[in-house]
Biopython code that builds the backbone (N, CA, C, O; Angstrom):
import numpy as np
from Bio.PDB.StructureBuilder import StructureBuilder

atoms = [
    (1, "MET", "N", (130.579, 134.579, -92.738)),
    (1, "MET", "CA", (130.842, 134.534, -94.150)),
    (1, "MET", "C", (131.069, 135.954, -94.655)),
    (1, "MET", "O", (130.275, 136.847, -94.361)),
    (2, "LYS", "N", (132.118, 136.169, -95.393)),
    (2, "LYS", "CA", (132.477, 137.486, -95.905)),
    (2, "LYS", "C", (131.543, 137.880, -97.043)),
    (2, "LYS", "O", (131.035, 137.040, -97.785)),
    (3, "ASP", "N", (131.337, 139.195, -97.152)),
    (3, "ASP", "CA", (130.548, 139.709, -98.272)),
    (3, "ASP", "C", (131.368, 139.652, -99.543)),
    (3, "ASP", "O", (132.524, 140.073, -99.578)),
    (4, "THR", "N", (130.763, 139.138, -100.565)),
    (4, "THR", "CA", (131.401, 139.196, -101.878)),
    (4, "THR", "C", (131.182, 140.593, -102.428)),
    (4, "THR", "O", (130.270, 141.289, -101.981)),
    (5, "PRO", "N", (131.994, 141.025, -103.389)),
    (5, "PRO", "CA", (131.780, 142.371, -103.940)),
    (5, "PRO", "C", (130.364, 142.562, -104.482)),
    (5, "PRO", "O", (129.790, 143.645, -104.363)),
    (6, "ASN", "N", (129.811, 141.523, -105.068)),
    (6, "ASN", "CA", (128.460, 141.611, -105.624)),
    (6, "ASN", "C", (127.436, 141.819, -104.513)),
    (6, "ASN", "O", (126.515, 142.622, -104.664)),
    (7, "THR", "N", (127.588, 141.104, -103.395)),
    (7, "THR", "CA", (126.659, 141.226, -102.273)),
    (7, "THR", "C", (126.762, 142.610, -101.649)),
    (7, "THR", "O", (125.750, 143.209, -101.284)),
    (8, "ALA", "N", (127.988, 143.117, -101.525)),
    (8, "ALA", "CA", (128.173, 144.444, -100.937)),
    (8, "ALA", "C", (127.495, 145.510, -101.790)),
    (8, "ALA", "O", (126.895, 146.442, -101.254)),
    (9, "VAL", "N", (127.584, 145.385, -103.094)),
    (9, "VAL", "CA", (126.938, 146.347, -103.992)),
    (9, "VAL", "C", (125.430, 146.261, -103.839)),
    (9, "VAL", "O", (124.755, 147.290, -103.801)),
    (10, "LYS", "N", (124.887, 145.050, -103.751)),
    (10, "LYS", "CA", (123.438, 144.897, -103.603)),
    (10, "LYS", "C", (122.960, 145.503, -102.290)),
    (10, "LYS", "O", (121.909, 146.142, -102.251)),
    (11, "LYS", "N", (123.728, 145.307, -101.204)),
    (11, "LYS", "CA", (123.354, 145.898, -99.921)),
    (11, "LYS", "C", (123.337, 147.417, -100.023)),
    (11, "LYS", "O", (122.433, 148.072, -99.505)),
    (12, "GLU", "N", (124.337, 147.972, -100.691)),
    (12, "GLU", "CA", (124.428, 149.417, -100.829)),
    (12, "GLU", "C", (123.263, 149.964, -101.651)),
    (12, "GLU", "O", (122.709, 151.013, -101.324)),
    (13, "LEU", "N", (122.895, 149.259, -102.710)),
    (13, "LEU", "CA", (121.768, 149.695, -103.536)),
    (13, "LEU", "C", (120.465, 149.648, -102.754)),
    (13, "LEU", "O", (119.647, 150.562, -102.856)),
    (14, "ILE", "N", (120.271, 148.607, -101.987)),
    (14, "ILE", "CA", (119.042, 148.483, -101.205)),
    (14, "ILE", "C", (118.992, 149.583, -100.152)),
    (14, "ILE", "O", (117.938, 150.177, -99.929)),
    (15, "LEU", "N", (120.116, 149.858, -99.504)),
    (15, "LEU", "CA", (120.154, 150.925, -98.508)),
    (15, "LEU", "C", (119.829, 152.264, -99.152)),
    (15, "LEU", "O", (119.061, 153.047, -98.593)),
    (16, "ARG", "N", (120.399, 152.535, -100.309)),
    (16, "ARG", "CA", (120.102, 153.788, -101.012)),
    (16, "ARG", "C", (118.626, 153.890, -101.359)),
    (16, "ARG", "O", (118.025, 154.955, -101.220)),
    (17, "GLU", "N", (118.044, 152.794, -101.808)),
    (17, "GLU", "CA", (116.619, 152.812, -102.162)),
    (17, "GLU", "C", (115.763, 153.061, -100.932)),
    (17, "GLU", "O", (114.790, 153.813, -101.001)),
    (18, "LYS", "N", (116.106, 152.448, -99.813)),
    (18, "LYS", "CA", (115.330, 152.656, -98.590)),
    (18, "LYS", "C", (115.468, 154.093, -98.099)),
    (18, "LYS", "O", (114.498, 154.692, -97.633)),
    (19, "LEU", "N", (116.669, 154.640, -98.203)),
    (19, "LEU", "CA", (116.846, 156.041, -97.820)),
    (19, "LEU", "C", (116.071, 156.966, -98.747)),
    (19, "LEU", "O", (115.536, 157.984, -98.307)),
    (20, "ALA", "N", (116.009, 156.620, -100.015)),
    (20, "ALA", "CA", (115.230, 157.424, -100.962)),
    (20, "ALA", "C", (113.744, 157.382, -100.601)),
    (20, "ALA", "O", (113.054, 158.397, -100.695)),
    (21, "ILE", "N", (113.258, 156.227, -100.195)),
    (21, "ILE", "CA", (111.860, 156.113, -99.769)),
    (21, "ILE", "C", (111.612, 156.972, -98.533)),
    (21, "ILE", "O", (110.579, 157.635, -98.437)),
    (22, "GLN", "N", (112.554, 156.964, -97.583)),
    (22, "GLN", "CA", (112.396, 157.795, -96.386)),
    (22, "GLN", "C", (112.370, 159.279, -96.749)),
    (22, "GLN", "O", (111.573, 160.039, -96.199)),
    (23, "ARG", "N", (113.234, 159.690, -97.667)),
    (23, "ARG", "CA", (113.220, 161.085, -98.108)),
    (23, "ARG", "C", (111.893, 161.424, -98.789)),
    (23, "ARG", "O", (111.373, 162.529, -98.636)),
    (24, "THR", "N", (111.364, 160.481, -99.527)),
    (24, "THR", "CA", (110.084, 160.706, -100.193)),
    (24, "THR", "C", (108.963, 160.845, -99.172)),
    (24, "THR", "O", (108.078, 161.686, -99.337)),
    (25, "HIS", "N", (108.988, 160.026, -98.110)),
    (25, "HIS", "CA", (108.004, 160.166, -97.028)),
    (25, "HIS", "C", (108.090, 161.564, -96.410)),
    (25, "HIS", "O", (107.069, 162.219, -96.198)),
    (26, "LEU", "N", (109.300, 162.009, -96.125)),
    (26, "LEU", "CA", (109.474, 163.331, -95.526)),
    (26, "LEU", "C", (109.018, 164.445, -96.463)),
    (26, "LEU", "O", (108.424, 165.428, -96.021)),
    (27, "ALA", "N", (109.293, 164.292, -97.748)),
    (27, "ALA", "CA", (108.841, 165.293, -98.720)),
    (27, "ALA", "C", (107.319, 165.334, -98.786)),
    (27, "ALA", "O", (106.726, 166.406, -98.909)),
    (28, "ASN", "N", (106.692, 164.168, -98.704)),
    (28, "ASN", "CA", (105.230, 164.102, -98.719)),
    (28, "ASN", "C", (104.651, 164.806, -97.489)),
    (28, "ASN", "O", (103.669, 165.540, -97.598)),
    (29, "GLN", "N", (105.255, 164.584, -96.328)),
    (29, "GLN", "CA", (104.791, 165.248, -95.109)),
    (29, "GLN", "C", (104.991, 166.760, -95.193)),
    (29, "GLN", "O", (104.131, 167.532, -94.769)),
    (30, "THR", "N", (106.126, 167.174, -95.740)),
    (30, "THR", "CA", (106.402, 168.602, -95.888)),
    (30, "THR", "C", (105.379, 169.261, -96.809)),
    (30, "THR", "O", (104.913, 170.369, -96.541)),
    (31, "THR", "N", (105.037, 168.576, -97.889)),
    (31, "THR", "CA", (104.045, 169.108, -98.810)),
    (31, "THR", "C", (102.689, 169.247, -98.124)),
    (31, "THR", "O", (102.001, 170.252, -98.303)),
    (32, "PHE", "N", (102.305, 168.243, -97.343)),
    (32, "PHE", "CA", (101.036, 168.324, -96.615)),
    (32, "PHE", "C", (101.042, 169.503, -95.646)),
    (32, "PHE", "O", (100.063, 170.243, -95.553)),
    (33, "LEU", "N", (102.148, 169.673, -94.928)),
    (33, "LEU", "CA", (102.226, 170.789, -93.983)),
    (33, "LEU", "C", (102.176, 172.137, -94.701)),
    (33, "LEU", "O", (101.665, 173.112, -94.149)),
    (34, "SER", "N", (102.691, 172.200, -95.906)),
    (34, "SER", "CA", (102.603, 173.436, -96.694)),
    (34, "SER", "C", (101.154, 173.743, -97.069)),
    (34, "SER", "O", (100.712, 174.889, -96.994)),
    (35, "PHE", "N", (100.426, 172.711, -97.471)),
    (35, "PHE", "CA", (98.996, 172.894, -97.762)),
    (35, "PHE", "C", (98.264, 173.351, -96.502)),
    (35, "PHE", "O", (97.428, 174.253, -96.558)),
    (36, "LEU", "N", (98.576, 172.730, -95.373)),
    (36, "LEU", "CA", (97.919, 173.077, -94.115)),
    (36, "LEU", "C", (98.239, 174.520, -93.722)),
    (36, "LEU", "O", (97.349, 175.261, -93.305)),
    (37, "ARG", "N", (99.498, 174.918, -93.853)),
    (37, "ARG", "CA", (99.897, 176.283, -93.519)),
    (37, "ARG", "C", (99.159, 177.291, -94.397)),
    (37, "ARG", "O", (98.651, 178.294, -93.897)),
    (38, "SER", "N", (99.099, 177.030, -95.697)),
    (38, "SER", "CA", (98.406, 177.945, -96.605)),
    (38, "SER", "C", (96.919, 178.021, -96.277)),
    (38, "SER", "O", (96.317, 179.093, -96.334)),
    (39, "SER", "N", (96.336, 176.888, -95.938)),
    (39, "SER", "CA", (94.927, 176.859, -95.559)),
    (39, "SER", "C", (94.690, 177.702, -94.306)),
    (39, "SER", "O", (93.704, 178.436, -94.220)),
    (40, "MET", "N", (95.586, 177.593, -93.352)),
    (40, "MET", "CA", (95.453, 178.381, -92.120)),
    (40, "MET", "C", (95.602, 179.885, -92.393)),
    (40, "MET", "O", (94.914, 180.699, -91.777)),
    (41, "TYR", "N", (96.495, 180.249, -93.310)),
    (41, "TYR", "CA", (96.645, 181.667, -93.666)),
    (41, "TYR", "C", (95.340, 182.230, -94.213)),
    (41, "TYR", "O", (94.920, 183.321, -93.827)),
    (42, "PHE", "N", (94.703, 181.494, -95.106)),
    (42, "PHE", "CA", (93.438, 181.973, -95.668)),
    (42, "PHE", "C", (92.342, 181.999, -94.605)),
    (42, "PHE", "O", (91.502, 182.899, -94.611)),
    (43, "LEU", "N", (92.336, 181.031, -93.697)),
    (43, "LEU", "CA", (91.349, 181.007, -92.620)),
    (43, "LEU", "C", (91.530, 182.221, -91.704)),
    (43, "LEU", "O", (90.559, 182.887, -91.342)),
    (44, "ILE", "N", (92.765, 182.496, -91.341)),
    (44, "ILE", "CA", (93.032, 183.643, -90.472)),
    (44, "ILE", "C", (92.686, 184.948, -91.179)),
    (44, "ILE", "O", (92.151, 185.868, -90.561)),
    (45, "ALA", "N", (92.990, 185.031, -92.466)),
    (45, "ALA", "CA", (92.620, 186.229, -93.226)),
    (45, "ALA", "C", (91.111, 186.425, -93.220)),
    (45, "ALA", "O", (90.625, 187.547, -93.074)),
    (46, "GLY", "N", (90.367, 185.323, -93.379)),
    (46, "GLY", "CA", (88.906, 185.415, -93.350)),
    (46, "GLY", "C", (88.376, 185.823, -91.990)),
    (46, "GLY", "O", (87.373, 186.530, -91.893)),
    (47, "LEU", "N", (89.053, 185.375, -90.936)),
    (47, "LEU", "CA", (88.604, 185.726, -89.585)),
    (47, "LEU", "C", (88.914, 187.177, -89.217)),
    (47, "LEU", "O", (88.226, 187.757, -88.377)),
    (48, "THR", "N", (89.924, 187.763, -89.824)),
    (48, "THR", "CA", (90.281, 189.144, -89.493)),
    (48, "THR", "C", (89.558, 190.181, -90.346)),
    (48, "THR", "O", (89.619, 191.375, -90.050)),
    (49, "ILE", "N", (88.882, 189.747, -91.388)),
    (49, "ILE", "CA", (88.171, 190.686, -92.277)),
    (49, "ILE", "C", (87.160, 191.553, -91.509)),
    (49, "ILE", "O", (87.099, 192.752, -91.781)),
    (50, "PRO", "N", (86.368, 191.026, -90.573)),
    (50, "PRO", "CA", (85.400, 191.897, -89.874)),
    (50, "PRO", "C", (86.055, 193.064, -89.143)),
    (50, "PRO", "O", (85.404, 194.083, -88.912)),
    (51, "ASN", "N", (87.319, 192.936, -88.779)),
    (51, "ASN", "CA", (88.001, 194.039, -88.104)),
    (51, "ASN", "C", (88.482, 195.111, -89.081)),
    (51, "ASN", "O", (88.808, 196.223, -88.667)),
    (52, "LEU", "N", (88.529, 194.788, -90.363)),
    (52, "LEU", "CA", (89.070, 195.714, -91.354)),
    (52, "LEU", "C", (88.024, 196.368, -92.249)),
    (52, "LEU", "O", (88.253, 197.452, -92.785)),
    (53, "VAL", "N", (86.874, 195.711, -92.411)),
    (53, "VAL", "CA", (85.869, 196.156, -93.383)),
    (53, "VAL", "C", (84.568, 196.462, -92.649)),
    (53, "VAL", "O", (84.320, 195.953, -91.556)),
    (54, "VAL", "N", (83.757, 197.288, -93.258)),
    (54, "VAL", "CA", (82.431, 197.591, -92.719)),
    (54, "VAL", "C", (81.643, 196.283, -92.594)),
    (54, "VAL", "O", (81.645, 195.484, -93.530)),
    (55, "PRO", "N", (80.973, 196.047, -91.471)),
    (55, "PRO", "CA", (80.296, 194.757, -91.250)),
    (55, "PRO", "C", (79.342, 194.327, -92.364)),
    (55, "PRO", "O", (79.146, 193.127, -92.562)),
    (56, "ALA", "N", (78.759, 195.245, -93.078)),
    (56, "ALA", "CA", (77.827, 194.867, -94.149)),
    (56, "ALA", "C", (78.555, 194.217, -95.327)),
    (56, "ALA", "O", (77.941, 193.473, -96.092)),
    (57, "GLN", "N", (79.834, 194.482, -95.482)),
    (57, "GLN", "CA", (80.590, 193.966, -96.620)),
    (57, "GLN", "C", (81.480, 192.766, -96.268)),
    (57, "GLN", "O", (82.246, 192.308, -97.115)),
    (58, "THR", "N", (81.398, 192.268, -95.079)),
    (58, "THR", "CA", (82.312, 191.190, -94.679)),
    (58, "THR", "C", (82.091, 189.908, -95.469)),
    (58, "THR", "O", (83.053, 189.201, -95.769)),
    (59, "GLY", "N", (80.866, 189.598, -95.808)),
    (59, "GLY", "CA", (80.567, 188.360, -96.548)),
    (59, "GLY", "C", (81.230, 188.308, -97.907)),
    (59, "GLY", "O", (81.573, 187.232, -98.397)),
    (60, "ILE", "N", (81.412, 189.468, -98.517)),
    (60, "ILE", "CA", (82.044, 189.522, -99.840)),
    (60, "ILE", "C", (83.475, 188.988, -99.782)),
    (60, "ILE", "O", (83.955, 188.360, -100.725)),
    (61, "PHE", "N", (84.141, 189.246, -98.667)),
    (61, "PHE", "CA", (85.534, 188.821, -98.517)),
    (61, "PHE", "C", (85.680, 187.499, -97.761)),
    (61, "PHE", "O", (86.556, 186.692, -98.074)),
    (62, "GLU", "N", (84.823, 187.283, -96.769)),
    (62, "GLU", "CA", (84.947, 186.092, -95.925)),
    (62, "GLU", "C", (84.660, 184.798, -96.676)),
    (62, "GLU", "O", (85.412, 183.828, -96.572)),
    (63, "ILE", "N", (83.572, 184.793, -97.430)),
    (63, "ILE", "CA", (83.169, 183.549, -98.104)),
    (63, "ILE", "C", (84.246, 183.027, -99.048)),
    (63, "ILE", "O", (84.568, 181.840, -98.987)),
    (64, "PRO", "N", (84.822, 183.865, -99.923)),
    (64, "PRO", "CA", (85.892, 183.333, -100.780)),
    (64, "PRO", "C", (87.127, 182.871, -99.990)),
    (64, "PRO", "O", (87.736, 181.856, -100.329)),
    (65, "LEU", "N", (87.493, 183.611, -98.947)),
    (65, "LEU", "CA", (88.666, 183.216, -98.159)),
    (65, "LEU", "C", (88.434, 181.890, -97.429)),
    (65, "LEU", "O", (89.321, 181.036, -97.394)),
    (66, "PHE", "N", (87.250, 181.718, -96.850)),
    (66, "PHE", "CA", (86.941, 180.456, -96.173)),
    (66, "PHE", "C", (86.850, 179.305, -97.176)),
    (66, "PHE", "O", (87.265, 178.183, -96.885)),
    (67, "SER", "N", (86.308, 179.594, -98.350)),
    (67, "SER", "CA", (86.211, 178.553, -99.381)),
    (67, "SER", "C", (87.593, 178.107, -99.854)),
    (67, "SER", "O", (87.846, 176.912, -100.008)),
    (68, "ILE", "N", (88.482, 179.067, -100.083)),
    (68, "ILE", "CA", (89.844, 178.728, -100.506)),
    (68, "ILE", "C", (90.544, 177.934, -99.410)),
    (68, "ILE", "O", (91.264, 176.976, -99.694)),
    (69, "SER", "N", (90.331, 178.331, -98.163)),
    (69, "SER", "CA", (90.940, 177.617, -97.036)),
    (69, "SER", "C", (90.479, 176.159, -96.992)),
    (69, "SER", "O", (91.296, 175.250, -96.844)),
    (70, "ALA", "N", (89.189, 175.945, -97.118)),
    (70, "ALA", "CA", (88.656, 174.580, -97.096)),
    (70, "ALA", "C", (89.155, 173.776, -98.296)),
    (70, "ALA", "O", (89.506, 172.603, -98.168)),
    (71, "LEU", "N", (89.180, 174.420, -99.459)),
    (71, "LEU", "CA", (89.647, 173.746, -100.667)),
    (71, "LEU", "C", (91.115, 173.329, -100.540)),
    (71, "LEU", "O", (91.476, 172.218, -100.929)),
    (72, "LEU", "N", (91.957, 174.202, -100.003)),
    (72, "LEU", "CA", (93.367, 173.866, -99.802)),
    (72, "LEU", "C", (93.532, 172.711, -98.814)),
    (72, "LEU", "O", (94.349, 171.817, -99.032)),
    (73, "LEU", "N", (92.764, 172.732, -97.740)),
    (73, "LEU", "CA", (92.862, 171.663, -96.746)),
    (73, "LEU", "C", (92.437, 170.324, -97.338)),
    (73, "LEU", "O", (93.122, 169.319, -97.145)),
    (74, "ILE", "N", (91.333, 170.298, -98.046)),
    (74, "ILE", "CA", (90.847, 169.058, -98.665)),
    (74, "ILE", "C", (91.831, 168.556, -99.716)),
    (74, "ILE", "O", (92.123, 167.362, -99.783)),
    (75, "THR", "N", (92.338, 169.472, -100.535)),
    (75, "THR", "CA", (93.312, 169.089, -101.558)),
    (75, "THR", "C", (94.581, 168.531, -100.924)),
    (75, "THR", "O", (95.135, 167.543, -101.407)),
    (76, "GLY", "N", (95.043, 169.159, -99.845)),
    (76, "GLY", "CA", (96.239, 168.685, -99.157)),
    (76, "GLY", "C", (96.070, 167.293, -98.574)),
    (76, "GLY", "O", (96.970, 166.460, -98.681)),
    (77, "VAL", "N", (94.922, 167.035, -97.959)),
    (77, "VAL", "CA", (94.670, 165.712, -97.376)),
    (77, "VAL", "C", (94.591, 164.650, -98.468)),
    (77, "VAL", "O", (95.180, 163.577, -98.337)),
    (78, "ILE", "N", (93.872, 164.945, -99.533)),
    (78, "ILE", "CA", (93.756, 163.987, -100.641)),
    (78, "ILE", "C", (95.123, 163.722, -101.263)),
    (78, "ILE", "O", (95.477, 162.574, -101.530)),
    (79, "ASN", "N", (95.884, 164.780, -101.492)),
    (79, "ASN", "CA", (97.219, 164.650, -102.072)),
    (79, "ASN", "C", (98.129, 163.814, -101.170)),
    (79, "ASN", "O", (98.875, 162.964, -101.656)),
    (80, "TYR", "N", (98.068, 164.054, -99.868)),
    (80, "TYR", "CA", (98.909, 163.314, -98.919)),
    (80, "TYR", "C", (98.617, 161.812, -98.976)),
    (80, "TYR", "O", (99.533, 161.001, -99.110)),
    (81, "PHE", "N", (97.345, 161.451, -98.875)),
    (81, "PHE", "CA", (97.016, 160.027, -98.847)),
    (81, "PHE", "C", (97.244, 159.355, -100.202)),
    (81, "PHE", "O", (97.608, 158.180, -100.250)),
    (82, "ARG", "N", (97.037, 160.076, -101.293)),
    (82, "ARG", "CA", (97.306, 159.507, -102.613)),
    (82, "ARG", "C", (98.806, 159.225, -102.770)),
    (82, "ARG", "O", (99.195, 158.155, -103.237)),
    (83, "ASN", "N", (99.639, 160.192, -102.378)),
    (83, "ASN", "CA", (101.078, 159.986, -102.477)),
    (83, "ASN", "C", (101.567, 158.923, -101.503)),
    (83, "ASN", "O", (102.487, 158.167, -101.816)),
    (84, "GLN", "N", (100.959, 158.864, -100.330)),
    (84, "GLN", "CA", (101.330, 157.842, -99.348)),
    (84, "GLN", "C", (101.074, 156.447, -99.921)),
    (84, "GLN", "O", (101.887, 155.540, -99.744)),
    (85, "ARG", "N", (99.954, 156.282, -100.600)),
    (85, "ARG", "CA", (99.632, 154.989, -101.209)),
    (85, "ARG", "C", (100.627, 154.658, -102.324)),
    (85, "ARG", "O", (101.057, 153.512, -102.451)),
    (86, "ARG", "N", (100.989, 155.650, -103.125)),
    (86, "ARG", "CA", (101.976, 155.425, -104.190)),
    (86, "ARG", "C", (103.334, 155.044, -103.628)),
    (86, "ARG", "O", (104.018, 154.181, -104.178)),
    (87, "ILE", "N", (103.723, 155.676, -102.545)),
    (87, "ILE", "CA", (105.009, 155.356, -101.913)),
    (87, "ILE", "C", (104.984, 153.915, -101.395)),
    (87, "ILE", "O", (105.942, 153.168, -101.592)),
    (88, "LYS", "N", (103.906, 153.533, -100.744)),
    (88, "LYS", "CA", (103.792, 152.150, -100.235)),
    (88, "LYS", "C", (103.861, 151.146, -101.379)),
    (88, "LYS", "O", (104.508, 150.106, -101.254)),
    (89, "ASN", "N", (103.203, 151.449, -102.489)),
    (89, "ASN", "CA", (103.232, 150.537, -103.635)),
    (89, "ASN", "C", (104.621, 150.436, -104.242)),
    (89, "ASN", "O", (104.986, 149.383, -104.764)),
    (90, "SER", "N", (105.400, 151.500, -104.187)),
    (90, "SER", "CA", (106.743, 151.453, -104.763)),
    (90, "SER", "C", (107.728, 150.728, -103.861)),
    (90, "SER", "O", (108.791, 150.321, -104.329)),
    (91, "GLU", "N", (107.412, 150.554, -102.589)),
    (91, "GLU", "CA", (108.310, 149.860, -101.662)),
    (91, "GLU", "C", (108.444, 148.378, -101.992)),
    (91, "GLU", "O", (109.434, 147.755, -101.608)),
    (92, "ILE", "N", (107.483, 147.806, -102.686)),
    (92, "ILE", "CA", (107.556, 146.378, -102.984)),
    (92, "ILE", "C", (108.669, 146.067, -103.972)),
    (92, "ILE", "O", (109.057, 144.910, -104.126)),
    (93, "HIS", "N", (109.187, 147.098, -104.644)),
    (93, "HIS", "CA", (110.252, 146.881, -105.614)),
    (93, "HIS", "C", (111.629, 146.839, -104.971)),
    (93, "HIS", "O", (112.622, 146.548, -105.637)),
    (94, "ILE", "N", (111.688, 147.129, -103.684)),
    (94, "ILE", "CA", (112.964, 147.078, -102.972)),
    (94, "ILE", "C", (113.086, 145.690, -102.357)),
    (94, "ILE", "O", (112.156, 145.203, -101.714)),
    (95, "GLY", "N", (114.231, 145.061, -102.557)),
    (95, "GLY", "CA", (114.450, 143.727, -102.012)),
    (95, "GLY", "C", (114.454, 143.740, -100.504)),
    (95, "GLY", "O", (114.719, 144.774, -99.892)),
    (96, "ASN", "N", (114.163, 142.608, -99.898)),
    (96, "ASN", "CA", (114.164, 142.497, -98.453)),
    (96, "ASN", "C", (115.595, 142.265, -97.992)),
    (96, "ASN", "O", (116.117, 141.157, -98.114)),
    (97, "TYR", "N", (116.217, 143.284, -97.475)),
    (97, "TYR", "CA", (117.638, 143.270, -97.109)),
    (97, "TYR", "C", (117.957, 142.164, -96.109)),
    (97, "TYR", "O", (118.915, 141.417, -96.306)),
    (98, "LYS", "N", (117.187, 142.050, -95.062)),
    (98, "LYS", "CA", (117.515, 141.087, -94.006)),
    (98, "LYS", "C", (117.385, 139.649, -94.484)),
    (98, "LYS", "O", (118.293, 138.847, -94.261)),
    (99, "THR", "N", (116.312, 139.313, -95.118)),
    (99, "THR", "CA", (116.126, 137.915, -95.501)),
    (99, "THR", "C", (117.025, 137.515, -96.651)),
    (99, "THR", "O", (117.433, 136.357, -96.733)),
    (100, "GLU", "N", (117.346, 138.445, -97.545)),
    (100, "GLU", "CA", (118.148, 138.078, -98.697)),
    (100, "GLU", "C", (119.636, 138.023, -98.409)),
    (100, "GLU", "O", (120.345, 137.218, -99.013)),
    (101, "TYR", "N", (120.136, 138.868, -97.489)),
    (101, "TYR", "CA", (121.568, 138.991, -97.349)),
    (101, "TYR", "C", (122.107, 138.680, -95.951)),
    (101, "TYR", "O", (123.149, 138.036, -95.833)),
    (102, "GLU", "N", (121.434, 139.114, -94.904)),
    (102, "GLU", "CA", (121.953, 138.912, -93.567)),
    (102, "GLU", "C", (121.821, 137.480, -93.103)),
    (102, "GLU", "O", (122.636, 137.018, -92.304)),
    (103, "ASP", "N", (120.816, 136.762, -93.581)),
    (103, "ASP", "CA", (120.642, 135.374, -93.160)),
    (103, "ASP", "C", (121.763, 134.482, -93.653)),
    (103, "ASP", "O", (121.993, 133.412, -93.089)),
    (104, "ARG", "N", (122.456, 134.895, -94.683)),
    (104, "ARG", "CA", (123.554, 134.081, -95.233)),
    (104, "ARG", "C", (124.807, 134.145, -94.363)),
    (104, "ARG", "O", (125.648, 133.249, -94.432)),
    (105, "GLU", "N", (124.944, 135.175, -93.558)),
    (105, "GLU", "CA", (126.162, 135.337, -92.759)),
    (105, "GLU", "C", (126.214, 134.430, -91.584)),
    (105, "GLU", "O", (127.183, 134.459, -90.825)),
]
sb = StructureBuilder()
sb.init_structure("model")
sb.init_model(0)
sb.init_chain("A")
sb.init_seg("    ")
for serial, (resi, resn, name, xyz) in enumerate(atoms, 1):
    if name == "N":
        sb.init_residue(resn, " ", resi, " ")
    sb.init_atom(name, np.array(xyz, "f"), 0.0, 1.0, " ", f" {name:<3s}", serial, name[0])
structure = sb.get_structure()
């Protein structure tokens, strides 16, 4: 059975929506990796402080750097899973391409 112009448009819209969801998944992963990278930078900075500062003063610099690192990691994980849940919830608004259109052919 040939696609009617209306069916072809609906297929194209559904494909665009699914591709948009995939791009959103990738953006969410990229954001998480950015949080992870920043957290690692602060962790490494905290680990190198003893080589740069007098040992008696290392705690002044290490504690804030380690705290920021942990805070960034926790924030990144929470942000990732919150956005992942939102993305999953938004997928229900996309029609089921196979059952709605391919079964008719």
